[in-house]
N, C-alpha and C positions, 0 to 999 in steps of 0.2 A: 952572797958571792959564790957559793958554790951552784945554787941555780942556774946562775947566770953562765957558769961553765958546761952544765949539763944540757941546758938550751943550746947552746954553739956547739957543742958535740954530739948531740943526738938529733937535733930538729926535730924532723916529725916523729921520729920514733919515741919521743918522749912520753907520750898519749899511752902507745901499746906497751912501752914497759912499766908505767904506773899500773894499768891494767892488770898484766903479770901479777907486780910484787901484790898487788890487792889479794888476787886469787891465785897466790903461788903453790898453798898445799892441794888444791884440787888438780891444778896442773901436774903437778909432780907426783901425785899419787896416779891420777891416769899415766904417767911416763910409766911409772914403776907397775903398774899393773898389767901394761900391752908386754913391757920385757918380762915379766914374768912369766907371762902366757905362752910368749915365745919359746923363753927357755923349757918349760914344760911340753909344749909341742914336739920341741927338739927331741927330747929324751924319750918321749913315749916314740916317737920314730926310729932314734937310735935303739931300743930293748926290743922293737918289732922285728927291727931285721938282725938280731943276734939269734 
């Protein structure tokens, strides 16, 4: 029953979401790593201006 609703609501995105959920730890680690990089980069830039 739930699969039928998911197929109807997500349509072709269903395959993409299954791929994302399968590798969620990897994708989330990449996103957190990029965010941390930009925070450190911004922090160094503000320290150099003072």
